N, C-alpha and C positions, 0 to 999 in steps of 0.2 A: 515260478518266480525266483525261488532261491537259486536255481541253476543259472538263471539269466543274470542275477546280481553278481553271482560268483564269476560268471564269464566276463562281465563288464569290469570287475575288479582286476581280474587277471590281465585283461587287455590294457587297462590303465597302467598296471605295473610294467608291462612290456613297453608301452609307449613312453613311460617315464624313464625306464632304463635306456631306451633308445635315445631320448633327448639328452640324458646325462652323458652318454657316450659321445654324442655329437658335440656337446659343450666342452668336455674334457679332451683337449688335444695333447697327445703324448709325443714327445721327442725323445730319442735314445742317444745318450752321451756315452761314447766309447773312450775309456781311459787306458793308459798304458798298463798299469797294474794297480792293485789295491793300495800299494804303498807309495804310488807316484803322486806328484803335486797336482797333475791334471785330474786324476781321479778324485782327489780331495776337493779340488775346485768344483768338479761336477756335483759332488754330494752337497757342498755348501750352496751352490747355485740352485740345486733342486729344492733345498730347504727354503731359500729366499722366495722362490716361486710359490711354494706352498703357503708360507707365512703371509704373503701379500695377496692371497686368494686369486692368483693368476689362473686363467682358464687353461694354461699350458702346464703340463706335468713333464718333468724331466726324470727319466729313468737312467741310472748309471750302471754300466757294465765294463768289464775289462777284456781287452783283446790284443794289447801291444800296439805300437804305433804303425808298423807295416801292415799287419793283418787288419788293424782297425780302419786304415784308410781304404783298403780293399773292400771291406764290408760297407763302408760309407758310400763308396763309388757305386756299389751294386744295390744301394738302397736298403741294406739290412740294418744300418744304424744311421743316425742323422748328423751327429756332431762328433768330431774326432780331434785329438791333439796329435800334431806331428811337427817335427822341426822344419824350419824354413829350408835348409839344404836338402832335406829328405823329400820334400814335396817336389823340388826341382829334379831329384832323382826319379821320382814317380812319373812326371810328365816327359822326362827325357830318356826313360828306359835305361837307367844306370844304377849302380849300387845294388841295393837289395831288390830293386824292381826290374832288373835287366831282363828277366825271363817272363815278365808279364805280357799277356797278349795285347795286340794293338787296340782291340775294342775296349779293354779295360783302361788303357792309357787315355783314350778319348774321354772316358767317364771321369778320370781324374781331373781333366782340364775343366770340367764343369763345377768343381769344388770351389768354394769361396771362403774368405777369411772373416772371422768375427773380431778377433784381436789377438795379440801375442802376449805371452807371459814370460818373465825373465828368470824363473826360479829353478827349473830342473838342471841338475849338474851330474856328471859322471864322476863318482868318487871311488877310489881304490883303497880298500881298508884291509889291515892286517891285525893280528893280536898285538897288544902293546909291547909284549916281550919278544916279538919276532926278530930274528936277525936281519930281516929285510928292512933296510934303511932307505936306499935309493931305488928308483924305478928299475934300473938295470939289474938290481938284485932279484928281480922276478924270473930271471933266466933259470931254467931247469925246475921251476916251481909249477904247482897246480893252481890255476887262477880261474875263478868263475867269471865269465864274460857275458852273462845275460841269457835270456831265453833263446832257443834255437830259431834261426832266421831273423833275429832282431838286429837293428843297426849297431847296438852297443858292441856286439861281438866283432863286427866288421871293422869298426873304428879302433877297437882294442888291438886287433891284429896289425893295423897300420901303425899304431903307437909302438908296438913291440918291434916292428921292422925298423922304424926310424931311430929307435934307441939301440940298434945293432943286435936285436934278439930274434930275428926272423927264424921261425921254426924251432926256437929254443924254449918257448914258454908253452906249457901244457894248458892251453885255453879250453875250459870246459863250459859248454852251453847248459846253463842251469838257472832256474828262477832265483831271485835274490834271497828270499826267505830260506829255502833249503841250503843255499850256498853259505849263508851266515851260520846255519846250524852245523854244516861241515867244518866251517872255520873254527867254531867252538870245540868241536870234537877232535880237531887236529888232522882231519882227512883232507883238508884243503888249506893252502898256504895264504891265499889272498882272494878277494873277490871285488868285483865292481858292483856298486849299487847306484842306481839312478834315482835322484830325488833332491829335495831341498835341504835346508839347514835350520833346525835339526831334521834328520830323516827318521821317521817312526821306526823303520826296521832296524836301522843302526842303533838308534836310541835303546830299543828293546834288547838288542843283542849285547850292548855295552853293559847292561845290568847283570849279565852273567859272567862278565870278564872285560877288563879295559881293552880298548881298541886304539889303533893309530892309523892316520892317513899316510899313504905313500903317493907322491905326485910325479907326473912326467916332468922332465927338465924344461923349465920355462923358455930356455933358449932354443928349444926344438919347435916352437910354434910355426915359424916360417916353413920349415920342412914338412911339418904336419899339414899345413894348409895347401902346400903344393901337391902332396900325395893323395889327400882325400878329395873325393868329388865335391864340388861346390864349397871348397875349403874357405872361401872368403867369409862365409857365415859363421865359422867356428872361432872360438876364443878360448883362452885359458883363464877362467875366472879365479882371481886371487882372493883368498880368504885368510885373514890374519889368524895366527895360532890362538891368540887370546879370544877371538870371536868363537872359535871352535870349542875351546874349553868352557866358555860361558854357556854355549848352546847345549852342551852335553853335561854340564855340571862337573867337569873334570874327568868324566869316564872315557872320553875320546880326546886324543891329543894329535899334535902334528909337530914334526921337527922343523920349526920355522913356518912361514906361511904355506898353506896348501894351495895347489893349483888343480882345478877341476875343469875338464873340457865341457863346453856347452854351446848353445846357439839360441836364437829366438825360437820359441816354441809356439807355433800357431794353433789356435783353436779354430777349426774349420767346420763348415756346414755344407751340406749338399745344396747346390745351386737351385734345386727345385723347391726347397722349403720356402713357403710364401713370405713375401717381404714383411707383411704385418706381423707374422709370428716372430721373425728374426728381430724386427724392431722392438717388439715387446720384451723378449727375453734379454736382449742386449741392454735395453733401458733399465730393466729390473736389476740386472747384474751391476751396472755402474752406479745406479742410485743407491745400492746397498753395499758398495765396495768396502766401506769402513767396517761394517759388521763382519764381512768376510775376512778382512785383514785381522780383526781382533780375535777371530776364532782359529786362525792358523798362522803360526810364525813362518811357515814355509811359503805362504802366499802374501806375506806382508810387504813385499817389494813391488807388487802389481800396481801400476799407475796408468791412468788415462793419458798422461803426458808421453809415455813411451810405448803405449799399446799398439801403435801403428808403425813402428820403426822396423826397417829391414825386412819387410814382408816379401814373400816370393810368389804371391798370388793376389788376385783382385779381391777387394773387399765386397762382401755381399751387399746389394742395394739397400736391404732393410737396415743393416748395421750402419751403412754410409749415411742414411737419413738421420740417424741419431747423432753421429759424429758431427755432421754439418749443423745440426741444431745446437750442439754444444760449442761449435766454433773451433774444433780441434782438427778439422780436415778441410 
């Protein structure tokens, strides 16, 4: 009898575990890097779903934007952040995706948009006492340009070229954190960091020594747009010097307003993810957006009013259902 009871108990536990697994639906969110705005968004979004007792769990990982989209298309992750122009590169086999096989390109075409965020920007930073004042002063210097294979390196090379520095800048493919470490040690002259304002990695680095932003010439925007693929989606985001000093409590400065290149950053999902799941997570996100804004200065500019502007792909039907209910589409 004891063996029978024990067997029934084990079976019950197995059954309960199976039911629990069936109820808890997991989606994987792929961010660019642990310091990026979209990664932070994923973490806060995951917290929202947990706090509201959602049946959907969101796990956040980092893969970069290009590798992240590839993983999403193959079904290895479910949600990914990528710039509007880069998605057009993906489905058009241009830019960082020009070597991708046709079957992968067809999978990209099945991806759908949830919303876009306006926060990520490419920021070039140097030590505050650096002799580098203008963007053209980067000629002959060692400059971090992001992870190998990433879009930031490709765009940086275009910027160097249109500023008359083609093949003159020693662009080094390196992660942002190690690049800032090398900046502090003096083995690197400048580095690009992709993020919001304030950016956590820059903020942390500035506590070991003051930093300063160096900007591309704002007059070069037209040439930049003509040179880069899908250039109409790119802008130079102007940020006043006072805003920068306030964000970093004076530890990071700029000689006048800073200009950071950026574009609408789309949060995308595999088209195969069920409509009901997408509707549920999008609704929870927007119904708790004030709490997300409060917890992150970098995400404070996210707004439902601008979430669907300048998209380069179709909106997922589940998300579209929510937006129509809210009267914003």
